[in-house]
C-alpha positions in Angstrom: 130.3 98.2 -140.7 127.3 99.3 -138.8 127.9 102.3 -136.6 128.1 101.6 -132.9 124.7 102.7 -131.4 126.5 104.4 -128.5 129.9 105.8 -129.5 132.4 105.6 -126.7 130.5 102.8 -124.9 133.1 100.2 -125.8 136.0 102.5 -124.7 134.3 103.0 -121.4 133.9 99.3 -120.9 137.5 98.8 -121.6 138.6 101.4 -119.1 138.6 104.7 -121.0 136.4 107.2 -119.2 134.0 109.1 -121.5 135.4 107.4 -124.6 138.9 109.0 -124.2 141.1 106.5 -125.9 144.2 108.0 -124.5 143.3 106.6 -121.1 143.6 103.0 -122.4 147.3 103.2 -122.5 150.0 105.8 -121.6 151.5 105.3 -125.0 150.2 105.2 -128.6 151.7 103.2 -131.4 151.8 104.5 -135.0 150.9 101.8 -137.5 150.8 101.6 -141.3 147.8 99.8 -142.8 146.3 99.5 -146.3 142.6 100.1 -146.6 140.6 100.6 -149.8 140.4 104.3 -150.8 136.6 104.3 -150.9 136.5 102.9 -147.3 138.9 105.6 -146.1 136.6 108.3 -147.6 133.6 106.8 -145.8 135.5 106.6 -142.6 136.7 110.2 -142.9 133.2 111.4 -143.6 131.8 109.5 -140.6 134.6 110.6 -138.3 134.1 114.3 -139.3 130.3 114.1 -138.8 130.9 112.7 -135.3 133.7 114.8 -134.1 136.3 112.1 -134.2 139.7 111.6 -135.9 140.4 108.8 -138.3 142.6 107.2 -135.7 139.9 107.5 -133.1 137.3 105.9 -135.3 139.6 103.0 -136.2 140.5 102.5 -132.5 136.8 102.6 -131.5 135.9 100.1 -134.3 138.6 97.8 -133.2 137.6 97.9 -129.5 134.0 97.4 -130.4 134.9 94.4 -132.6 137.1 92.9 -129.9 134.6 93.4 -127.2 132.1 91.4 -129.2 134.4 88.4 -129.6 134.1 85.5 -127.3 137.3 84.2 -125.6 
C-alpha cells in the first residue's frame, strides 16, 4: 500500500479533527483479523516511524481506502 501523502487528511474529511480517530465514534470495537506476519512487521515499522499505533494505522488505511471508493 502506498502511504497516504497527508496522514490524517482522510480522518479530517470524515469528521475527526486533526486525525484524531477517537472523534469518529464514541466507542471503539476490538476486532480479530489475520494478516501475513511480514505485512504486520512492515505496518509496525511504518507506524513507529510516524508516531502511530498499529490500530491507528489500520484505521487510517481503511478510511483512506473507503474515502477513495465511489458509491
